[in-house]
C-alpha positions in Angstrom: -10.5 -31.9 15.9 -13.9 -32.0 18.1 -17.0 -32.7 16.1 -18.2 -28.9 17.7 -14.7 -27.1 16.6 -15.8 -25.6 13.4 -12.8 -23.6 13.2 -9.4 -23.6 14.9 -7.2 -21.0 16.4 -4.6 -21.8 13.7 -7.4 -20.6 11.1 -7.9 -17.4 12.7 -4.3 -16.5 12.9 -4.1 -17.1 9.3 -6.9 -14.9 8.2 -5.5 -12.3 10.3 -2.3 -12.6 8.6 -4.4 -12.0 5.2 -6.8 -9.6 6.2 -7.8 -7.4 3.3 -8.4 -4.4 5.0 -7.6 -2.5 8.8 -9.9 0.0 9.7 -9.4 2.4 12.7 -12.3 4.3 14.2 -10.5 7.5 14.0 -12.5 9.8 16.4 -15.9 9.5 18.5 -16.5 13.0 17.6 -18.8 14.0 14.7 -19.9 17.6 13.3 -23.1 16.3 12.2 -25.9 14.9 14.4 -27.7 12.2 12.5 -31.1 11.6 13.6 -30.6 7.9 12.7 -27.0 7.6 13.6 -25.8 4.1 14.8 -24.0 5.7 17.7 -27.2 8.0 18.9 -30.7 7.7 20.8 -32.1 4.7 18.8 -29.1 2.3 19.4 -27.7 0.7 22.7 -25.0 -1.8 21.5 -22.1 0.5 21.6 -19.6 1.6 24.3 -20.5 5.0 25.9 -19.5 7.7 23.5 -17.0 10.5 25.3 -15.7 12.4 22.5 -12.6 10.5 22.5 -9.7 10.2 19.5 -7.9 7.3 18.6 -4.2 7.7 20.2 -1.5 7.3 17.1 0.5 5.0 19.3 -2.0 2.6 19.6 -2.7 2.4 16.1 1.2 2.0 15.3 1.2 -1.1 17.9 -1.4 -2.7 15.9 0.4 -2.0 12.6 3.4 -3.3 14.1 1.7 -6.5 14.8 0.2 -7.1 11.8 3.6 -6.5 9.7 5.3 -9.1 11.7 2.2 -11.4 10.6 2.6 -10.4 7.1 6.2 -11.2 6.8 5.5 -14.5 8.4 4.8 -17.8 6.8 1.3 -17.5 7.8 1.0 -14.8 4.8 -0.4 -16.3 1.9 -2.4 -13.8 0.4 -2.4 -13.9 -3.5 -4.0 -10.2 -3.9 -1.3 -8.6 -1.4 -3.6 -5.3 -1.5 -4.3 -4.0 2.2 -6.7 -1.0 2.6 -6.0 1.3 5.6 -9.5 2.9 6.2 -10.5 5.7 8.8 -13.6 5.7 10.2 -15.8 7.7 12.7 -17.3 9.6 13.8 -16.0 12.2 11.1 -12.6 11.0 10.6 -11.5 14.5 9.4 -12.1 15.9 12.6 -8.9 13.9 13.8 -6.9 14.8 10.8 -3.6 14.9 12.8 -4.1 11.1 13.3 -4.8 10.2 9.6 -1.6 12.3 8.8 0.5 10.7 11.3 -0.7 6.9 10.5 -0.2 7.6 6.5 3.1 8.8 7.7 4.0 5.9 9.5 2.9 3.2 6.7 5.3 4.6 4.5 7.9 3.6 6.6 6.9 0.4 6.9 9.1 -2.2 4.9 6.9 -4.8 3.4 7.4 -5.3 -0.2 4.7 -7.7 -0.4 1.7 -5.8 0.2 0.5 -2.5 -1.5 -1.0 -0.3 0.6 -4.5 1.6 -0.3 -6.0 3.9 1.7 -10.0 4.6 2.4 -12.2 6.8 4.2 -16.2 7.2 4.9 -16.9 10.9 5.0 -20.0 13.1 5.6 -17.5 15.6 3.5 -18.2 18.7 5.7 -14.4 19.4 6.2 -13.3 17.9 2.9 -12.6 21.5 1.6 -9.8 22.0 4.0 -8.2 18.5 3.6 -8.9 17.3 0.0 -5.5 18.4 -1.3 -3.8 15.6 1.1 -6.5 13.1 0.1 -6.0 13.3 -3.2 -2.0 13.3 -3.0 -2.2 10.0 -1.0 -5.0 8.3 -3.4 -7.5 7.7 -1.0 -10.4 6.1 -1.7 -13.5 8.6 -0.5 -16.8 6.8 0.5 -19.4 10.4 1.1 -22.3 9.6 2.9 -25.2 11.6 1.4 -29.1 10.5 1.4 -30.2 12.5 -1.8 -31.6 15.7 -2.4 -32.0 18.1 0.3 -35.2 16.8 1.7 -33.9 13.0 1.3 -30.6 14.4 3.7 -33.1 16.1 6.4 -31.9 13.7 8.7 -28.3 14.7 8.4 -28.3 18.0 10.5 -25.7 20.0 12.3 -25.0 20.6 15.8 -27.7 23.8 15.2 -30.3 21.0 14.2 -29.8 22.8 10.5 -29.9 20.2 7.2 -26.1 19.9 6.2 -27.1 19.3 2.4 -25.8 22.8 1.4 -22.4 22.5 3.1 -22.0 19.1 1.7 -22.9 19.6 -1.6 -20.9 22.6 -1.8 -17.6 20.9 -1.0 -18.7 17.5 -3.4 -19.0 20.3 -6.5 -15.5 21.6 -5.4 -13.8 18.3 -5.3 -15.3 17.7 -8.4 -14.2 20.8 -10.2 -11.0 20.8 -8.7 -10.0 17.1 -9.5 -12.2 15.8 -12.1 -10.2 12.6 -13.1 -9.6 11.7 -9.1 -13.3 12.3 -8.5 -14.1 9.8 -11.4 -11.9 7.2 -10.6 -11.9 7.4 -6.5 -15.0 8.7 -5.1 -18.2 6.9 -4.2 -21.5 7.5 -2.5 -23.1 5.8 0.5 -26.8 6.6 1.3 -29.2 5.8 3.9 -32.9 4.7 3.0 -35.7 6.0 5.3 -38.9 7.7 5.3 -38.0 11.1 3.7 -35.9 9.2 0.6 -36.7 6.3 -1.8 -34.4 3.9 -3.6 -35.6 6.0 -6.9 -34.9 9.5 -5.8 -31.8 8.8 -4.0 -30.2 7.0 -7.0 -31.5 9.5 -9.5 -30.2 12.5 -7.7 -26.9 11.2 -7.2 -26.3 9.3 -10.7 -27.6 12.4 -12.4 -25.5 14.7 -10.4 -22.2 13.2 -10.3 -22.6 10.0 -12.4 -22.2 7.7 -9.7 -24.2 4.7 -8.5 -24.4 5.0 -4.8 -25.0 2.2 -2.3 -28.1 2.3 -0.8 -29.0 0.7 2.6 -31.7 0.5 4.8 -31.3 1.6 8.5 -29.6 -1.0 10.8 -32.3 -3.0 12.5 -30.0 -4.6 15.3 -29.5 -2.9 18.7 -32.5 -0.6 18.6 -33.4 0.5 22.4 -36.6 -0.8 23.7 -38.4 2.6 24.2 -37.4 4.0 20.7 -38.6 0.8 18.4 -41.6 2.9 17.6 -39.5 5.8 16.3 -37.2 3.6 14.3 -40.1 2.0 12.6 -41.3 5.5 11.6 -38.2 6.1 10.1 -37.3 2.4 8.3 -37.9 1.7 4.7 -37.1 -1.4 2.8 -34.7 -1.0 0.2 -36.3 -3.6 -2.0 -40.0 -2.3 -1.2 -39.0 0.8 -2.2 -37.3 0.0 -5.7 -40.3 -2.1 -6.4 -42.7 1.2 -5.5 -40.7 2.8 -8.4 -42.6 3.9 -11.6 -39.4 3.3 -13.7 -38.6 -0.3 -11.4 -37.0 -2.2 -14.3 -34.8 0.3 -15.8 -33.6 1.7 -12.2 -33.2 -2.1 -11.5 -30.8 -2.6 -14.5 -29.1 0.5 -14.0 -28.2 0.1 -10.3 -27.1 -3.6 -11.3 -25.3 -4.6 -7.8 -26.4 -1.6 -6.2 -29.9 -2.9 -6.3 -31.3 -5.2 -3.7 -33.0 -7.6 -6.3 -29.5 -8.2 -8.8 -27.6 -8.7 -5.3 -29.9 -11.3 -4.6 -30.0 -12.7 -7.7 -25.9 -12.6 -7.7 -25.6 -14.4 -4.3 -27.9 -17.1 -5.4 -25.9 -17.5 -8.6 -22.6 -17.5 -6.7 -23.9 -20.3 -4.2 -26.1 -22.7 -6.6 -23.8 -22.2 -10.0 -21.8 -25.6 -11.0 -19.5 -22.7 -12.8 -18.1 -21.0 -10.0 -15.1 -22.1 -7.7 -14.1 -20.3 -4.7 -10.4 -21.5 -5.3 -8.1 -23.7 -7.4 -9.0 -26.7 -4.9 -12.3 -26.7 -6.0 -11.5 -26.3 -9.5 -9.5 -29.3 -9.4 -10.9 -31.7 -6.4 -14.7 -30.3 -6.2 -16.8 -28.3 -4.4 -17.0 -28.8 -0.1 -20.3 -30.7 1.0 -22.7 -29.0 3.0 -21.8 -30.7 6.3 -18.2 -29.5 5.9 -18.9 -25.9 5.9 -19.3 -24.2 9.4 -22.9 -22.8 10.4 -24.4 -19.4 8.9 -22.8 -17.0 6.6 -20.6 -15.6 9.2 -17.2 -14.4 8.1 -13.8 -16.1 9.3 -12.6 -13.8 11.8 -10.8 -10.9 10.3 -11.4 -12.5 6.9 -12.7 -9.3 5.6 -11.4 -6.8 8.0 -10.3 -5.7 11.4 -11.9 -2.9 12.9 -10.3 -1.2 16.0 -12.3 1.1 18.1 -11.3 4.2 19.7 -11.1 2.1 23.0 -8.8 0.0 21.7 -11.7 -2.9 21.4 -10.7 -5.3 18.4 -13.8 -6.3 16.5 -14.5 -8.2 12.8 -16.0 -5.4 11.4 -17.7 -2.1 12.2 -20.9 -3.4 12.3 -20.5 -5.8 14.9 -21.9 -4.5 18.6 -18.8 -3.6 20.9 -19.5 -6.1 23.6 -18.5 -8.8 21.0 -15.0 -7.5 21.1 -12.4 -10.4 20.3 -9.4 -8.6 21.4 -8.1 -5.4 22.2 -4.8 -3.3 21.8 -3.3 -0.1 23.8 0.1 1.4 24.0 1.5 -1.9 25.9 0.5 -4.0 22.7 -2.1 -6.2 21.3 -3.8 -8.7 23.2 -5.4 -11.1 20.9 -5.9 -15.0 22.2 -6.8 -17.1 19.0 -7.6 -20.2 21.1 -10.1 -18.1 22.9 -11.5 -16.2 19.7 -12.2 -20.0 18.2 -13.7 -20.9 20.9 -16.4 -18.2 21.3 -17.2 -19.0 17.7 -17.3 -22.6 17.7 -19.7 -21.8 21.1 -22.0 -19.5 19.0 -21.8 -22.0 15.9 -22.8 -25.1 18.1 -26.0 -23.0 19.3 -27.0 -22.1 15.8 -25.8 -25.2 14.1 -29.0 -27.5 14.6 -31.2 -24.5 13.0 -28.7 -24.5 10.2 -28.9 -28.1 9.7 -32.5 -27.9 8.6 -32.5 -24.5 6.4 -32.4 -25.2 2.9 -30.6 -22.1 2.1 -27.7 -22.8 4.3 -25.4 -22.8 1.4 -26.0 -19.1 0.7 -26.4 -17.7 3.9 -25.5 -14.3 4.9 -26.4 -14.1 7.9 -23.8 -12.9 10.6 -24.3 -14.6 13.9 -23.4 -11.1 15.6 -26.8 -9.7 13.9 -28.7 -12.5 15.7 -30.4 -11.1 18.7 -30.6 -14.2 21.0 -26.9 -15.5 20.1 -25.9 -15.2 24.0 -29.2 -16.8 25.1 -29.8 -20.6 26.0 -31.8 -20.8 22.5 -31.3 -18.9 19.3 -33.3 -18.3 16.4 -32.6 -16.9 12.8 -34.7 -14.4 10.7 -32.7 -15.8 7.7 -34.0 -19.3 8.3 -36.1 -20.8 5.4 -37.8 -24.4 5.3 -38.5 -26.2 2.3 -41.7 -24.2 1.3 -39.9 -20.8 2.0 -37.1 -21.7 0.0 -39.0 -22.9 -2.9 -41.0 -19.6 -3.1 -37.3 -18.1 -2.7 -35.8 -20.0 -5.7 -39.1 -19.1 -7.8 -38.6 -15.6 -7.2 -35.0 -15.5 -8.2 -36.0 -17.7 -11.6 -38.6 -15.1 -12.2 -36.3 -12.6 -12.2 -33.9 -14.1 -14.5 -36.8 -14.5 -16.7 -37.8 -10.9 -16.4 -34.0 -10.0 -16.9 -32.6 -13.2 -19.7 -29.6 -10.7 -20.0 -29.1 -10.9 -16.1 -27.3 -14.3 -16.1 -24.4 -13.7 -18.6 -24.0 -9.9 -17.0 -23.8 -11.4 -13.3 -21.4 -14.4 -14.5 -19.0 -12.3 -16.7 -19.0 -9.1 -14.7 -19.0 -10.3 -11.0 -18.2 -14.1 -10.7 -15.4 -14.4 -13.3 -14.2 -11.1 -13.1 
């Protein structure tokens, strides 16, 4: 293997054969026009939206391709659970696709894997299709930005706040299927200038006894002429958390949903001598820094396979569409593992000199596809830390554990060793 071959085609193929999640972009259509939508006017790193639906035959071609890999010697998965996920647009607009795919999956003969269905939804059509979702044990992630004002960027085609319609359907689901709601429903919230971590968390937790995942607006792929508008809407999750009056209490309640606990967990996972990725590490010791590939980028398909309406195959839904790794259509799947490995290796080689100097390289979570200049001759990284910067970061993590002496055991027992 040449020095610049950080990953090989065989590793990519094995990764695909053991991918834990397959996500279909069911449709480009949506019944909302959220003002911060990742496919809206703020962004420019996606294919032109033409209100297309995904073709069932295309999805089946990909599933057949994956089943062949699942039944091959390349399949080494220990967990053996695969999520079939539906994404949009609003996926329930193309319900016939979801129904057809779930029906087809039930015909797949693969005793090695358990299939779990999941969906991200805005809940506008939830009342119409909830019976089907319950019958098929769907894991639901409902998008809700808190109270009515906090949700006011999530508007319908008439420009009206969607809050009342969403809450009505969530309440109906909770009342009709209380056990399902407890075990299979979670919430995702976008942080912006009309809500806060505290208000969003308090609203959803007090109303539904759920801990929402709260994320800042995506800051990649912003159009030049929209940067000012974006910055007016943007709010940082950690700063918003720290501005809360009940900061410490809220931080403990949110646990991994809080940016501080999340950062501390990553710090422990990468620096604790008592955490091992696998049995080989336990028996033979941990890998040296030099043997890891640069950045925190996932192995292609290591976490999921994402397929767009247009049949582009991407490593995840957060990856800009120009970085497609292959495609699928009615004729079959087009994936060149040598080409994929070469593409990643070229990017890794470009960023590697900077990674070699970075003092947080072992705990990096920076994806190469989120670097704005990865396709240019020189590449920078906003996650880079020199010795002084890393010292400050390390001190901030140690200060967190000093403020929360119970956090170490909680993270080690409930996260790392679970």
